[in-house]
C-alpha positions as CSV (number, residue, x, y, z in Angstrom):
1,M,103.8,256.6,-10.3
2,K,105.8,259.7,-9.7
3,F,102.8,261.3,-8.0
4,V,102.4,258.3,-5.7
5,L,106.1,258.4,-4.7
6,F,105.9,262.1,-4.1
7,L,102.7,261.8,-2.0
8,S,104.3,258.9,0.0
9,G,107.4,260.9,0.6
10,F,105.4,263.9,1.7
11,I,103.3,261.8,4.2
12,V,106.5,260.4,5.6
13,L,108.0,263.9,6.1
14,I,104.8,265.0,7.8
15,I,104.9,262.1,10.2
16,I,108.6,262.8,11.0
17,W,107.8,266.4,11.6
18,L,104.9,265.6,13.9
19,V,107.0,263.2,15.9
20,L,109.9,265.6,16.3
21,D,107.6,268.5,17.0
22,F,105.9,266.6,19.8
23,R,109.0,265.1,21.4
24,L,111.0,268.4,21.3
25,G,108.0,270.4,22.5
26,R,107.4,267.9,25.4
27,R,111.1,268.1,26.4
28,K,110.9,271.9,26.6
29,H,107.7,271.7,28.6
30,L,109.2,269.3,31.1
31,L,112.2,271.5,31.6
32,A,110.0,274.6,32.2
33,A,107.4,272.9,34.5
34,N,107.6,273.4,38.2
35,K,106.3,270.9,40.7
36,V,104.0,272.6,43.3
37,E,102.1,271.1,46.2
38,T,100.7,273.0,49.1
39,G,101.0,272.0,52.7
40,I,97.9,271.2,54.7
41,L,95.4,274.1,54.5
42,H,92.1,274.7,56.3
43,G,88.9,276.0,54.8
44,E,85.2,275.5,54.3
45,F,83.8,273.6,51.3
46,E,80.4,273.4,49.6
47,L,79.9,270.7,46.9
48,F,77.8,271.3,43.8
49,T,76.7,268.5,41.5
50,Q,74.1,270.2,39.3
51,G,74.8,273.0,37.0
52,K,71.8,275.2,37.7
53,E,72.5,275.2,41.4
54,F,76.2,275.9,40.9
55,F,75.7,278.8,38.5
56,R,73.1,280.3,40.7
57,S,75.6,280.5,43.6
58,Y,78.5,281.4,41.3
59,F,76.8,284.3,39.5
60,T,75.5,285.6,42.9
61,E,79.1,285.7,44.3
62,I,80.4,287.5,41.2
63,Q,77.6,290.0,41.5
64,K,78.5,290.7,45.1
65,A,82.2,291.4,44.2
66,Q,83.5,294.8,45.4
67,K,87.2,294.8,44.4
68,H,88.3,292.1,42.0
69,I,87.2,289.1,40.0
70,H,89.7,286.6,38.6
71,V,88.5,283.8,36.4
72,L,90.2,281.0,34.5
73,Y,88.3,278.6,32.3
74,Y,89.0,276.0,29.7
75,I,85.7,276.4,27.9
76,V,83.6,279.5,27.6
77,K,81.0,279.2,24.9
78,N,79.3,282.1,23.1
79,D,75.8,280.8,23.9
80,S,73.0,281.9,26.2
81,L,74.9,281.0,29.4
82,G,78.1,282.5,28.1
83,Q,76.3,285.7,27.3
84,E,74.8,285.9,30.7
85,F,78.3,285.3,32.2
86,F,79.8,288.1,30.0
87,T,76.9,290.5,30.9
88,I,77.6,290.1,34.6
89,L,81.3,290.6,34.2
90,K,80.7,293.7,32.1
91,E,78.4,295.1,34.7
92,K,81.0,294.6,37.5
93,A,83.8,296.1,35.4
94,R,81.7,299.2,34.7
95,E,81.1,299.5,38.5
96,G,84.9,299.7,38.9
97,V,85.6,296.1,40.0
98,E,88.8,294.8,38.5
99,V,87.9,291.8,36.2
100,R,90.5,289.5,34.7
101,L,89.3,286.6,32.4
102,L,91.8,284.0,31.3
103,I,90.5,281.4,28.9
104,D,92.1,278.6,26.9
105,R,92.6,279.6,23.2
106,L,91.3,276.3,21.7
107,G,88.9,275.4,24.4
108,S,87.1,278.7,24.0
109,L,87.5,279.0,20.2
110,E,83.9,280.3,19.9
111,I,84.9,283.6,21.5
112,K,85.6,285.8,18.5
113,K,87.3,289.2,18.1
114,K,84.0,291.1,18.3
115,E,83.2,289.6,21.7
116,V,86.7,290.2,23.0
117,K,86.5,293.8,21.9
118,D,83.2,294.3,23.7
119,L,84.6,292.8,26.9
120,R,87.7,295.0,26.7
121,N,85.6,298.1,26.0
122,A,83.6,297.3,29.2
123,G,86.9,297.4,31.1
124,I,87.6,293.7,31.4
125,H,91.1,292.4,31.1
126,I,91.0,289.3,28.9
127,A,93.8,287.0,27.8
128,F,94.0,283.6,26.1
129,S,96.2,280.9,27.5
130,N,98.1,278.2,25.6
131,R,98.0,279.6,22.1
132,V,99.3,277.5,19.3
133,K,102.7,278.8,18.5
134,L,106.1,278.2,16.9
135,P,108.4,276.4,17.0
136,F,106.3,273.4,18.2
137,L,103.0,273.9,16.5
138,F,101.7,270.4,17.0
139,Y,102.7,270.0,20.6
140,S,101.4,273.5,21.6
141,A,98.1,272.6,20.0
142,Q,97.8,269.6,22.3
143,V,98.7,271.3,25.6
144,R,95.6,272.9,27.0
145,N,94.9,274.9,30.2
146,H,92.2,272.7,31.6
147,R,92.0,274.4,35.0
148,K,88.8,276.0,36.1
149,I,89.4,278.6,38.9
150,S,87.5,281.6,40.1
151,I,88.5,283.9,42.9
152,I,86.2,286.8,44.1
153,D,87.6,289.6,46.2
154,G,90.3,287.1,47.3
155,K,87.8,285.6,49.7
156,V,85.6,283.1,47.8
157,G,86.9,280.5,45.3
158,F,85.5,278.0,42.9
159,M,87.1,275.0,41.2
160,G,86.1,271.7,39.7
161,G,84.7,270.3,36.5
162,F,82.1,272.8,35.2
163,N,82.9,275.1,32.2
164,I,80.7,277.8,30.8
165,G,78.1,276.6,28.3
166,K,74.5,275.6,28.1
167,E,75.2,271.9,28.3
168,Y,76.3,272.4,31.9
169,I,72.9,273.7,32.8
170,D,71.1,270.7,31.1
171,E,70.2,272.5,27.9
172,D,71.8,269.9,25.6
173,P,69.2,267.1,25.0
174,K,71.9,264.4,24.3
175,L,73.9,265.1,27.5
176,S,71.2,266.2,30.0
177,P,71.1,266.2,32.9
178,W,74.8,267.0,33.3
179,R,76.5,265.5,36.4
180,D,79.7,267.2,37.7
181,Y,81.5,268.0,40.9
182,Q,82.4,271.6,41.8
183,L,83.8,273.0,45.0
184,K,83.0,276.4,46.5
185,I,85.8,277.3,48.9
186,T,86.4,279.8,51.7
187,G,89.2,280.2,54.2
188,E,93.0,280.5,54.1
189,S,93.5,278.4,51.0
190,I,91.9,281.0,48.7
191,N,95.3,282.8,48.8
192,F,96.9,279.8,47.0
193,L,94.2,279.8,44.3
194,Q,94.8,283.5,43.8
195,S,98.5,283.0,43.5
196,E,98.0,280.1,41.0
197,F,95.7,282.3,38.9
198,L,98.2,285.1,38.8
199,I,101.0,282.7,37.8
200,D,99.0,281.6,34.8
201,W,97.8,285.2,34.1
202,N,101.4,286.5,34.0
203,E,102.5,283.8,31.7
204,Y,99.9,284.6,29.0
205,A,98.6,288.1,29.5
206,D,100.2,291.3,28.2
207,E,99.4,292.9,31.6
208,K,101.7,291.7,34.4
209,V,100.1,291.6,37.8
210,F,102.2,291.1,40.9
211,N,101.2,289.8,44.3
212,Q,99.6,293.0,45.5
213,P,98.4,293.0,49.1
214,E,94.8,293.7,48.2
215,F,94.6,290.4,46.3
216,F,95.6,288.5,49.5
217,P,93.4,289.5,52.4
218,K,94.0,287.9,55.8
219,L,91.7,285.0,56.0
220,M,90.4,282.8,58.8
221,K,91.2,279.1,58.9
222,G,88.3,276.7,58.3
223,K,87.7,273.2,59.6
224,I,88.3,271.1,56.5
225,R,91.9,269.9,56.0
226,H,93.0,269.9,52.4
227,Q,95.8,270.7,49.9
228,F,96.0,271.7,46.3
229,N,98.0,270.1,43.5
230,P,98.4,272.1,40.3
231,T,100.0,269.8,37.6
232,E,101.3,269.7,34.1
233,A,103.8,267.8,31.9
234,G,103.4,264.4,33.6
235,M,103.3,265.5,37.3
236,L,99.7,264.2,37.7
237,E,100.8,260.6,37.0
238,I,103.1,260.7,40.0
239,F,100.4,262.0,42.3
240,F,97.8,259.4,41.1
241,I,100.3,256.6,41.7
242,Q,101.0,257.9,45.2
243,L,97.3,258.0,45.9
244,I,96.7,254.4,44.7
245,K,99.7,253.1,46.8
246,K,98.0,254.6,49.9
247,A,94.9,252.5,49.5
248,E,94.3,249.8,52.1
249,Q,90.6,249.0,51.6
250,S,89.0,250.7,48.7
251,I,89.5,252.9,45.6
252,I,86.6,254.7,44.0
253,I,87.3,256.6,40.7
254,G,84.7,258.8,39.0
255,T,85.8,260.0,35.5
256,P,84.3,260.8,32.1
257,Y,87.3,259.3,30.4
258,F,89.2,256.3,31.7
259,I,92.5,256.0,29.7
260,P,95.2,255.5,32.3
261,S,98.9,255.3,31.7
262,I,100.5,251.9,31.9
263,P,102.3,252.6,35.3
264,I,99.0,253.9,36.8
265,F,97.1,250.9,35.5
266,N,99.6,248.5,36.8
267,E,99.4,250.1,40.2
268,L,95.6,249.7,40.1
269,L,96.0,246.0,39.3
270,E,98.5,245.6,42.1
271,A,96.1,247.3,44.5
272,R,93.3,244.9,43.5
273,R,95.6,241.9,43.9
274,R,96.5,243.0,47.5
275,G,92.7,243.0,48.3
276,V,91.7,246.6,47.7
277,T,88.2,246.9,46.2
278,I,88.1,249.0,43.1
279,T,84.9,250.8,41.9
280,L,84.8,252.8,38.7
281,I,82.1,255.2,37.5
282,V,82.1,256.2,33.8
283,P,79.5,257.6,31.5
284,Y,77.1,255.4,29.6
285,T,76.8,258.1,26.9
286,A,80.1,259.4,25.4
287,D,80.6,263.1,24.5
288,H,83.7,262.6,22.3
289,I,84.5,260.1,19.6
290,L,86.5,256.9,20.6
291,V,86.9,257.8,24.3
292,Q,84.8,254.8,25.4
293,E,86.6,252.4,23.0
294,A,89.9,253.6,24.3
295,S,88.9,252.5,27.8
296,Y,87.7,249.0,27.0
297,R,91.1,247.3,27.0
298,Y,91.6,248.5,30.6
299,L,88.0,247.8,31.8
300,R,88.3,244.2,30.6
301,K,91.3,243.6,32.8
302,L,89.8,245.3,35.8
303,L,86.6,243.3,35.5
304,K,88.6,240.1,35.2
305,E,90.4,241.0,38.5
306,G,87.0,241.6,40.2
307,A,86.7,245.3,40.0
308,Q,83.2,246.9,39.7
309,V,82.5,249.2,36.8
310,Y,79.3,251.3,36.6
311,Q,78.1,253.3,33.6
312,Y,76.1,256.4,34.6
313,K,72.8,256.6,32.8
314,N,71.0,259.6,34.3
315,G,72.5,262.0,31.8
316,F,76.2,262.7,31.2
317,Y,78.8,261.9,33.9
318,H,81.6,264.5,33.9
319,A,82.6,264.3,37.6
320,K,86.3,263.9,38.4
321,T,87.0,262.3,41.8
322,I,89.1,259.7,43.5
323,L,88.3,258.3,47.0
324,I,91.0,256.4,48.9
325,D,89.5,254.4,51.8
326,D,87.7,256.9,54.0
327,R,90.8,259.0,54.3
328,I,91.4,261.0,51.0
329,C,89.1,262.5,48.5
330,D,90.4,264.1,45.3
331,I,88.2,266.5,43.4
332,G,89.4,268.8,40.6
333,S,89.7,269.5,36.9
334,A,91.8,266.4,35.9
335,N,90.3,263.5,34.1
336,F,91.7,259.9,34.4
337,D,93.2,260.0,30.9
338,R,96.4,260.7,29.1
339,R,95.6,264.3,28.2
340,S,95.2,265.2,31.9
341,L,98.1,263.1,32.9
342,F,100.7,264.3,30.4
343,L,99.5,267.3,28.4
344,N,97.0,269.6,30.2
345,K,97.5,272.1,33.0
346,E,95.2,270.8,35.8
347,I,94.5,271.6,39.4
348,N,93.1,269.1,42.0
349,C,92.2,269.4,45.6
350,Y,93.0,266.6,48.1
351,I,90.5,266.6,51.0
352,Y,91.2,264.8,54.3
353,D,88.1,265.7,56.4
354,P,86.1,262.5,57.3
355,A,82.7,264.4,57.4
356,F,83.2,265.9,53.9
357,I,84.4,262.6,52.5
358,E,81.2,261.0,53.9
359,R,79.2,263.7,52.0
360,V,81.0,262.8,48.8
361,R,80.5,259.1,49.4
362,R,76.7,259.7,49.7
363,V,76.8,261.5,46.4
364,I,78.7,258.7,44.7
365,K,76.3,256.2,46.1
366,K,73.5,258.1,44.4
367,D,75.5,258.1,41.2
368,I,76.0,254.3,41.4
369,L,72.2,253.9,41.8
370,D,71.8,255.9,38.6
371,S,74.2,253.6,36.8
372,K,74.2,250.3,35.0
373,P,76.8,247.7,36.1
374,M,79.1,246.7,33.3
375,S,79.9,243.0,32.9
376,L,82.8,241.3,31.3
377,E,80.4,239.7,28.9
378,D,79.4,243.2,27.7
379,L,83.0,243.7,26.5
380,T,83.8,240.2,25.2
381,K,80.9,239.6,22.8
382,P,82.2,239.5,19.2
383,N,81.7,243.0,17.7
384,L,83.7,243.8,14.6
385,W,82.9,247.5,14.5
386,R,83.8,247.9,18.2
387,S,87.1,246.1,17.6
388,V,88.0,248.4,14.7
389,K,87.2,251.5,16.8
390,E,89.2,250.0,19.7
391,T,92.2,249.6,17.4
392,V,92.0,253.2,16.2
393,A,91.5,254.5,19.7
394,G,94.5,252.6,21.0
395,A,96.7,254.3,18.3
396,V,95.6,257.8,19.2
397,C,94.7,257.4,23.0
398,H,97.3,259.9,24.0
399,F,95.3,262.7,22.3
400,L,91.7,261.7,23.1
């Protein structure tokens, strides 16, 4: 009996600690976060949707670097693709190119001390972002740097959904082929990506790097109008609500995880009730436990309101995009879930060019053809096991 009382008291203390840790950590994060949104920029864009094609271009640009390579990733795995990536970076560093690699501490947990030592011995500057640290251990373990940014010689940039790992080049049997959206960017906006990388680098690395002129060459304007939105600590919710409010005809959302906040979901329902068509693309196969079950409560309501939901079946769908009418296209690192909305550091690009938006629309049309329509009947058939998982998913949806 005493043991049971002791155990119960211990569990209660743990719960109290977790709640206080999370709330105080979030308060500190909110106070420290800065809202940044660029003005309208002009550049040139190339869209990649298949990993092999993307990495072919990406590695080629890195190999062409002459001055500096700056890379920020959430996940870098220590597999065959990761080793190829490291080999190229080491070769460039030995040639005298400045190489800085910033990776998320938990997202890239596979990268061990030996590999870090080898990279540093080759001349690469490497740092880990978002370490788990006191005084808010639980909260800091949840907040990840989910951005994926690369800048080569201050002239070519990449951003989007791809990480570094063999599943992204279709070498995971369960999740192949991998479908993602990645941007290759040139033009004046590369200077902003460079600046954003250096902000994150200086926050986490021992080496402080200032805005040196060689990192910011004079760049020509391109034709595609766009702007960047780096977000953290709840900023993304505001931007998504603003996007939804602008819709007059249609909203298309592509996301691997659909777990919206209540204000965002209410805004979607309001858009539907004013006549806006809503189309949602999500994976048929999940890559994480409970993420599908966490979405079902929202999908039921959307289907009841006449929205269209498609489950992508030609592999795994990891794309992150929002299309508002034919006027705004959002592509970036952020998922349509609570982690991206409230915890992670993300970066998205809003594109306002009609021709590029039409290119994205054609890609989405292909994705819909490779999908299975979801019906309300699919989600309302009695299923005890699904109901249990939905209940659990609802309780922990903030952390999925």
